[in-house]
RODO-2510 file (C-alpha; in nm, 4 decimals, decimal comma):
residues 413
     n   res          X          Y          Z
     1     m    -0,0008    -0,0259     0,0026
     2     p     0,1384     0,3257    -0,0491
     3     l     0,2878     0,5771     0,2246
     4     q     0,0675     0,8857     0,2770
     5     p     0,2484     1,1415     0,5033
     6     e     0,0013     1,1031     0,7841
     7     d     0,1096     0,6844     0,7366
     8     p     0,3165     0,6206     1,1027
     9     r     0,5365     0,4504     0,9511
    10     l     0,7151     0,7392     0,8763
    11     t     0,7360     0,7561     1,2466
    12     n     0,8776     0,4787     1,2945
    13     y     1,1561     0,5565     1,0188
    14     v     1,2327     0,8193     1,2288
    15     l     1,2754     0,6391     1,5415
    16     g     1,4396     0,3560     1,3630
    17     e     1,2090     0,1135     1,4396
    18     l     1,1896    -0,0569     1,1015
    19     s     1,3330    -0,3460     0,9585
    20     a     1,6162    -0,3091     0,6930
    21     d     1,3854    -0,3628     0,4268
    22     e     1,1044    -0,1697     0,5296
    23     m     1,3544     0,1099     0,5412
    24     s     1,4347     0,0574     0,2399
    25     a     1,0485     0,0599     0,1112
    26     v     1,0261     0,3577     0,2428
    27     e     1,3159     0,5466     0,1359
    28     q     1,2869     0,4410    -0,2071
    29     e     0,8544     0,6192    -0,2169
    30     a     1,0841     0,9156    -0,0017
    31     d     1,2596     0,9487    -0,3306
    32     s     0,9843     1,0143    -0,5760
    33     d     0,7655     1,1815    -0,3794
    34     p     0,8062     1,4768    -0,2019
    35     s     0,5533     1,5478     0,0204
    36     l     0,6512     1,1983     0,1969
    37     r     1,0478     1,3702     0,1835
    38     q     0,9064     1,6670     0,3401
    39     k     0,7081     1,5318     0,5899
    40     i     0,9851     1,2856     0,6976
    41     q     1,2544     1,6116     0,6956
    42     q     0,9295     1,7595     0,9556
    43     l     0,9160     1,4638     1,2061
    44     r     1,3191     1,4617     1,2309
    45     s     1,3274     1,7980     1,3317
    46     i     1,0842     1,7549     1,5874
    47     h     1,2580     1,4526     1,6482
    48     l     1,5855     1,6271     1,7448
    49     k     1,4345     1,9582     1,9195
    50     l     1,2350     1,6981     2,1643
    51     r     1,5650     1,5596     2,2134
    52     e     1,7128     1,8443     2,2574
    53     n     1,4529     2,0004     2,5038
    54     l     1,3954     1,7066     2,6699
    55     t     1,7420     1,6068     2,7401
    56     t     1,9141     1,7088     3,0856
    57     p     2,2327     1,9085     2,9312
    58     a     2,5375     1,7361     3,0413
    59     e     2,7997     2,0626     3,2185
    60     k     3,0531     2,0789     2,9727
    61     l     3,3742     2,3066     2,9576
    62     q     3,4105     2,5704     2,6916
    63     p     3,7269     2,5353     2,4098
    64     r     3,9537     2,7816     2,6454
    65     q     3,8627     2,5928     2,9885
    66     r     3,9548     2,2723     2,7733
    67     e     4,2553     2,4022     2,6542
    68     n     4,4105     2,5233     2,9676
    69     v     4,3114     2,2119     3,1064
    70     r     4,5198     2,0422     2,8493
    71     r     4,8083     2,2169     2,9563
    72     k     4,8313     2,1930     3,2878
    73     v     4,8044     1,8094     3,2627
    74     r     5,0479     1,8738     3,0178
    75     a     5,2962     2,0637     3,3067
    76     t     5,2570     1,8155     3,5549
    77     d     5,3604     1,5377     3,3550
    78     r     5,6821     1,7993     3,2725
    79     t     5,7398     1,8530     3,6216
    80     r     5,6815     1,4439     3,7517
    81     k     5,9410     1,3454     3,4713
    82     a     6,1583     1,6015     3,6068
    83     i     6,1572     1,4435     3,9451
    84     s     6,1742     1,1084     3,9061
    85     l     6,3618     0,8361     4,1288
    86     p     6,6384     0,7353     3,8445
    87     a     6,6775     1,0745     3,8270
    88     l     6,6613     1,1573     4,1873
    89     r     6,9400     0,8517     4,2335
    90     e     7,1687     1,0052     3,9438
    91     s     7,1703     1,3197     4,1293
    92     l     7,2765     1,1710     4,4797
    93     q     7,5247     0,9665     4,3788
    94     a     7,6655     1,2705     4,2342
    95     w     7,7182     1,4294     4,5634
    96     v     7,8998     1,1174     4,7208
    97     i     7,7418     1,1829     5,0261
    98     p     7,7695     0,9340     5,3286
    99     a     7,4450     0,6649     5,2268
   100     s     7,2549     0,6427     5,5540
   101     a     7,2726     1,0807     5,4609
   102     a     7,1253     0,9909     5,1161
   103     v     6,8294     0,8001     5,2568
   104     v     6,7309     1,0259     5,5400
   105     l     6,7930     1,3232     5,2117
   106     a     6,5587     1,1251     5,0132
   107     v     6,2873     1,1119     5,2997
   108     t     6,2782     1,4083     5,3307
   109     t     6,2286     1,5350     5,0016
   110     f     5,9189     1,2780     4,9378
   111     l     5,7693     1,3630     5,2581
   112     l     5,7775     1,7672     5,1603
   113     m     5,6388     1,7126     4,8619
   114     r     5,3378     1,5836     4,9570
   115     m     5,2656     1,8057     5,1860
   116     p     5,0937     2,1381     5,0633
   117     a     5,2785     2,4552     4,9948
   118     d     5,1625     2,7396     5,2703
   119     d     5,3183     3,0574     5,2683
   120     s     5,5890     3,0610     5,5165
   121     p     5,5076     3,2161     5,8680
   122     t     5,5781     3,6167     5,9203
   123     s     5,7715     3,6990     6,2555
   124     a     5,5969     3,9648     6,4514
   125     q     5,7871     4,1946     6,2658
   126     g     5,6159     4,1198     5,9490
   127     t     5,9871     3,9883     5,8240
   128     a     5,8965     3,6252     5,6408
   129     a     6,0592     3,2530     5,8289
   130     p     6,3694     3,1370     5,7039
   131     k     6,3387     2,8251     5,4602
   132     s     6,5101     2,5378     5,5822
   133     a     6,7953     2,3871     5,3682
   134     s     6,5862     2,0481     5,2810
   135     t     6,2926     2,3168     5,1302
   136     t     6,5394     2,4965     4,9694
   137     i     6,6797     2,1261     4,8014
   138     a     6,3701     2,0177     4,7637
   139     k     6,2277     2,2766     4,5514
   140     s     6,6019     2,2763     4,3669
   141     m     6,4331     2,0053     4,2361
   142     i     6,1882     2,0171     4,0407
   143     a     6,2088     2,2054     3,7404
   144     p     5,9936     2,4851     3,6308
   145     s     5,7152     2,4288     3,4012
   146     p     5,8269     2,5913     3,0184
   147     p     5,5920     2,7978     2,9922
   148     v     5,3205     2,6970     2,7114
   149     a     5,3035     2,9023     2,3894
   150     p     4,9990     3,0248     2,2697
   151     e     4,8406     2,8929     1,8680
   152     p     4,9010     3,1172     1,5989
   153     v     4,5808     3,3174     1,4884
   154     p     4,5212     3,2754     1,1140
   155     a     4,5071     3,6854     0,9916
   156     g     4,2021     3,8342     0,9250
   157     i     3,9905     3,5419     1,0957
   158     v     3,7061     3,5946     1,3342
   159     q     3,7934     3,3005     1,5262
   160     r     3,6048     2,9943     1,6340
   161     g     3,3351     3,0415     1,8209
   162     t     2,9565     3,2183     1,9054
   163     i     3,0382     3,5728     1,8956
   164     t     2,7090     3,8846     1,9380
   165     p     2,5856     4,1068     1,7303
   166     a     2,6114     4,3516     2,0270
   167     d     3,0182     4,2824     2,0067
   168     y     3,0419     4,2155     1,6077
   169     p     2,8022     4,3922     1,3681
   170     a     2,9640     4,3257     1,1134
   171     l     3,2086     3,9990     0,9992
   172     d     3,4015     3,9945     0,7068
   173     l     3,3686     3,6828     0,5388
   174     p     3,6565     3,4811     0,3295
   175     v     3,6324     3,4770    -0,0799
   176     q     3,9564     3,2017    -0,0723
   177     t     4,0334     2,8877     0,1089
   178     k     4,3801     2,6920     0,1599
   179     p     4,3166     2,3178    -0,0981
   180     s     4,0824     2,0870    -0,0116
   181     s     4,1998     1,7986     0,3469
   182     l     3,9942     1,5572     0,1939
   183     e     4,2419     1,3290     0,0121
   184     d     4,4364     1,2970     0,3487
   185     i     4,1416     1,1998     0,5168
   186     a     4,0339     0,9489     0,2882
   187     k     4,3498     0,8331     0,3364
   188     s     4,3263     0,8139     0,6849
   189     i     3,9673     0,6727     0,7062
   190     r     4,0112     0,4135     0,4158
   191     q     4,3703     0,3123     0,4266
   192     n     4,4837     0,3182     0,7779
   193     r     4,1335     0,1930     0,9226
   194     q     4,0903     0,5063     1,1415
   195     r     3,9805     0,8117     1,2280
   196     p     4,1790     1,1370     1,1590
   197     p     4,3824     1,3340     1,4038
   198     r     4,1325     1,6299     1,4746
   199     e     4,3855     1,8630     1,4283
   200     a     4,4110     1,7475     1,0900
   201     v     4,0314     1,8209     1,0194
   202     h     3,9406     2,1452     0,8561
   203     l     3,5945     2,2249     0,7931
   204     e     3,5752     2,4911     0,5530
   205     e     3,8469     2,3293     0,3468
   206     i     3,6488     1,9946     0,3095
   207     l     3,3156     2,1861     0,2374
   208     n     3,4773     2,3641    -0,0539
   209     h     3,5546     2,0321    -0,1923
   210     f     3,2757     2,0861    -0,3310
   211     s     3,1022     2,3442    -0,5419
   212     f     2,7085     2,4210    -0,4798
   213     r     2,4209     2,5655    -0,6393
   214     l     2,2267     2,7357    -0,3675
   215     n     1,8450     2,7707    -0,4120
   216     g     1,8292     3,0994    -0,2866
   217     v     1,8615     3,4727    -0,3503
   218     v     2,1341     3,5528    -0,6100
   219     a     2,3272     3,8818    -0,6389
   220     i     2,5174     3,9496    -1,0050
   221     a     2,8449     4,2103    -0,9751
   222     r     2,9193     4,3899    -1,2919
   223     e     3,2156     4,5755    -1,4442
   224     a     3,1303     4,9233    -1,5144
   225     v     3,1377     4,9681    -1,9067
   226     n     3,4056     5,0637    -2,1116
   227     g     3,3260     5,0087    -2,4258
   228     w     3,0849     4,7529    -2,6554
   229     h     3,0516     4,4502    -2,4943
   230     p     2,8243     4,1284    -2,6151
   231     d     2,7209     4,1639    -2,2489
   232     n     2,6227     4,4862    -2,2742
   233     r     2,2383     4,4090    -2,4356
   234     g     2,2148     4,7886    -2,4895
   235     n     2,1501     4,8614    -2,1360
   236     r     2,5128     4,9968    -2,0716
   237     t     2,5950     4,7201    -1,8136
   238     g     2,8705     4,5689    -1,8408
   239     h     2,9929     4,1714    -1,7951
   240     r     2,9530     4,0004    -1,4443
   241     l     3,2612     3,9880    -1,2126
   242     a     3,1124     3,7644    -0,8931
   243     t     2,8498     3,6056    -0,8199
   244     l     2,7100     3,6230    -0,4846
   245     s     2,4113     3,3135    -0,3670
   246     c     2,2679     3,1718    -0,0287
   247     e     2,0714     2,9539     0,1197
   248     m     1,9129     2,8768     0,4470
   249     i     1,8257     2,5933     0,5877
   250     a     1,7667     2,4276     0,9344
   251     c     2,0341     2,3371     1,1187
   252     p     2,0534     2,0282     1,2109
   253     w     2,2187     1,9880     1,5250
   254     k     2,0921     2,2496     1,6339
   255     p     1,6780     2,2718     1,5423
   256     s     1,6465     2,6093     1,6871
   257     a     1,9225     2,7363     1,4554
   258     t     1,9580     2,8469     1,0863
   259     l     2,2239     2,7108     0,8700
   260     l     2,3711     3,0311     0,6074
   261     l     2,5346     2,8872     0,2910
   262     v     2,7046     3,1478     0,1209
   263     s     2,8698     3,1138    -0,1561
   264     i     3,1103     3,3882    -0,3487
   265     r     3,2246     3,3033    -0,7544
   266     g     3,4054     3,4603    -0,9757
   267     n     3,3850     3,5058    -1,3862
   268     a     3,5369     3,2932    -1,6243
   269     i     3,7519     3,5486    -1,7659
   270     r     3,9610     3,7326    -1,4921
   271     d     4,0655     3,7815    -1,1706
   272     c     3,9108     4,0529    -0,8764
   273     s     3,9199     4,1383    -0,5691
   274     a     3,6189     4,0773    -0,3749
   275     k     3,4938     4,1968    -0,0129
   276     l     3,1481     4,0110     0,1431
   277     t     2,9897     4,1349     0,5166
   278     y     2,7865     3,9651     0,7041
   279     r     2,5295     4,1900     0,9038
   280     p     2,3431     4,0163     1,1270
   281     n     1,9674     4,1855     1,2564
   282     p     2,0429     4,2637     1,5888
   283     d     1,6940     4,2717     1,6475
   284     n     1,6818     3,8929     1,6228
   285     i     1,9996     3,7316     1,6205
   286     s     2,1389     3,5975     1,9692
   287     h     2,4437     3,5207     1,8976
   288     y     2,5992     3,3015     1,5803
   289     r     2,8636     3,1430     1,4142
   290     l     3,1493     3,0938     1,1445
   291     l     3,1788     2,7424     1,1243
   292     g     3,6019     2,6108     1,0271
   293     y     3,9084     2,8691     1,0309
   294     n     4,1009     2,7065     1,3621
   295     p     4,1527     2,7860     1,6673
   296     t     3,8231     2,8365     1,8260
   297     q     3,7717     3,1268     2,0315
   298     g     3,6389     3,4834     1,9404
   299     q     3,8907     3,7660     1,7779
   300     v     3,9415     3,9192     1,4615
   301     v     4,3018     3,9630     1,3890
   302     g     4,4606     4,1369     1,0351
   303     a     4,2496     4,1496     0,7069
   304     l     4,1396     3,8831     0,4969
   305     p     4,3079     3,8976     0,1251
   306     t     4,0813     3,9830    -0,1355
   307     s     4,1640     3,8295    -0,4271
   308     l     3,8781     3,6062    -0,5759
   309     r     4,0019     3,3730    -0,9411
   310     a     3,8729     3,3021    -1,2525
   311     n     3,6492     3,0422    -1,2130
   312     t     3,6294     2,9792    -0,8911
   313     a     3,3997     2,9764    -0,5932
   314     t     3,4251     2,9963    -0,2078
   315     t     3,1684     2,9151     0,0125
   316     v     3,1015     2,9128     0,4446
   317     a     2,8706     2,8688     0,6779
   318     i     2,7518     3,0796     0,9871
   319     e     2,5136     2,8804     1,2478
   320     i     2,2772     3,1880     1,3644
   321     e     2,0462     3,1177     1,6601
   322     a     1,7499     3,4215     1,6318
   323     i     1,5225     3,5444     1,8935
   324     k     1,2437     3,4644     1,6706
   325     p     1,2177     3,1705     1,4582
   326     g     1,2408     3,2679     1,0968
   327     g     1,2386     3,6255     0,9868
   328     d     1,4848     3,8597     0,8946
   329     l     1,8503     3,7484     0,9775
   330     g     2,0172     4,0447     0,8725
   331     m     2,1870     4,1129     0,5483
   332     l     2,5558     4,0214     0,2924
   333     d     2,7504     4,3425     0,1895
   334     w     2,9313     4,3058    -0,0358
   335     a     3,1920     4,5040    -0,3381
   336     t     3,4032     4,3791    -0,6294
   337     d     3,7130     4,6168    -0,7238
   338     d     3,6125     4,8493    -0,4437
   339     t     3,2992     4,9721    -0,6047
   340     a     2,9510     4,8350    -0,4145
   341     a     2,7765     4,5261    -0,5643
   342     p     2,3735     4,4937    -0,4848
   343     s     2,3213     4,3430    -0,0943
   344     i     2,1126     4,1145     0,0358
   345     t     1,8104     4,0545     0,2419
   346     l     1,8750     3,7480     0,4678
   347     n     1,4928     3,5928     0,5148
   348     f     1,4282     3,2751     0,6388
   349     r     1,1038     3,0478     0,5433
   350     r     1,1260     2,7667     0,7028
   351     d     0,8745     2,5971     0,5226
   352     a     1,0927     2,6941     0,2255
   353     e     1,1989     2,3007     0,0862
   354     p     1,5822     2,3436     0,0738
   355     s     1,7769     2,1829    -0,1709
   356     d     1,9975     1,9224    -0,2363
   357     d     2,2983     2,0944    -0,2531
   358     s     2,2616     2,3105     0,0838
   359     r     2,0859     1,8783     0,2314
   360     f     2,4729     1,8209     0,1399
   361     a     2,6359     2,1073     0,2537
   362     a     2,4681     2,0254     0,5555
   363     l     2,6065     1,7263     0,6690
   364     v     2,9421     1,8139     0,5656
   365     c     2,9831     2,0239     0,8350
   366     t     2,7825     1,7981     1,0362
   367     f     3,0579     1,5148     0,9616
   368     a     3,3101     1,7409     0,9730
   369     q     3,2415     1,9060     1,3251
   370     w     3,1505     1,5217     1,4209
   371     l     3,5246     1,4269     1,3162
   372     a     3,7105     1,6870     1,4972
   373     g     3,5656     1,6024     1,8354
   374     e     3,3303     1,9415     1,8178
   375     l     2,9715     1,8993     1,9518
   376     p     2,9561     1,5240     2,1048
   377     d     2,6980     1,6435     2,3251
   378     a     2,4858     1,7754     2,0242
   379     i     2,6260     1,5726     1,6912
   380     d     2,6918     1,1700     1,7450
   381     a     2,7045     0,8349     1,4841
   382     e     2,2639     0,8298     1,4439
   383     i     2,2286     1,1921     1,3371
   384     i     2,5254     1,1976     1,0731
   385     s     2,3862     0,8239     0,9459
   386     a     2,0291     0,9955     0,9206
   387     l     2,1772     1,2754     0,7605
   388     a     2,3201     1,0667     0,4451
   389     r     2,0140     0,8956     0,4348
   390     e     1,8312     1,1818     0,3154
   391     s     2,1349     1,3408     0,0769
   392     s     2,0594     0,9663    -0,0820
   393     s     1,9983     0,9443    -0,4239
   394     a     1,9867     0,7666    -0,7474
   395     a     2,1178     1,1374    -0,9750
   396     l     2,4577     1,1650    -0,6892
   397     p     2,7142     1,3443    -0,8512
   398     p     2,9852     1,0995    -0,8638
   399     d     3,1756     1,2767    -0,5300
   400     h     2,8845     1,3465    -0,3949
   401     r     2,8193     0,9411    -0,3755
   402     e     3,1851     0,9186    -0,2623
   403     f     3,1443     1,1766     0,0066
   404     l     2,8501     0,9311     0,1498
   405     e     3,0564     0,5666     0,1371
   406     l     3,3191     0,7936     0,3110
   407     i     3,1266     0,8766     0,5453
   408     d     2,9608     0,5127     0,6055
   409     q     3,3322     0,3486     0,6400
   410     s     3,3778     0,6188     0,8915
   411     l     3,1010     0,5106     1,1130
   412     r     3,1895     0,1580     1,1439
   413     l     3,5277     0,2215     1,2564
***
């Protein structure tokens, strides 16, 4: 019997309560029926929202706190190595003291190291009490922890982490990224049978391994007319310099948020300069986050490169938390060759059907964060698997199909 949008089997499908044959049958019917796909997406959104709202959130450290804990552990390890027993024995042998005195010194040092480090008492005149000789020897044997140098900050990027419109009323976006690192990640998963190191996962590079046709608002920047050109068409407009497109989709790992996808593409003739800025609506946006671009705290450093090469495109993703569902999320301002281009106003309609490319881009962003160990309380293998099934179809491009196979292999590790 053909499925209908009200069929309870769709709910069982979203909850994973069907057999493998039944799951396959539902997916086949959904591939050919847009109403079923829309209903499944609604059920998934409801399911994720219920999980998020009904699950007691676990207390978790902020990224800066996690890094501080790691540094403390590394410093402690280094300190312990400096006072290891072999090193202690070598030091005592070098002093050539009687055996009995060596035993007393070792025991005294051990006891002093285990005691809490209290401040030295002061006398009535305010001077510190003199330290004992054994205390001085014990402290001299403990090597000070070397200072930990801060991680370098990429020039011009707002570091990853949620920021507010009050702190950042305008966020400059990159128009180029480094070459894709997806090949190294695929090699780690397929050949080495292990997930890549977290520091090797760069969301922005994986996202820009693919080309996207976003089904949203499009704006075109044109060059000023300098004589006749075939693209003029008698309307006194020059040929295209760049194209800006965007699309908004419900955020897979956070149903209350919106995922904004922005793609800027150069023309086929020559390079140009481009500047792209997101301006959040302060009346409706509580906070937002540019995905990718390590490291992980909010600050602006330097200036972004502005060269947009011919026949290239760059896609960025921004997680936006709105006060009211949908509505005005702000605008995109941009310019090419120092000339302002048509701005794009970002109005999100939650009932709009997302394109296949935006679904796939959302899957890429979710998978990359999962590989990097980010948002472990929100992104798990179940969500990745569900998004991959939703993005699967017989008409997938070869690189998209290969990526789905890579996801399947990584989930089995």
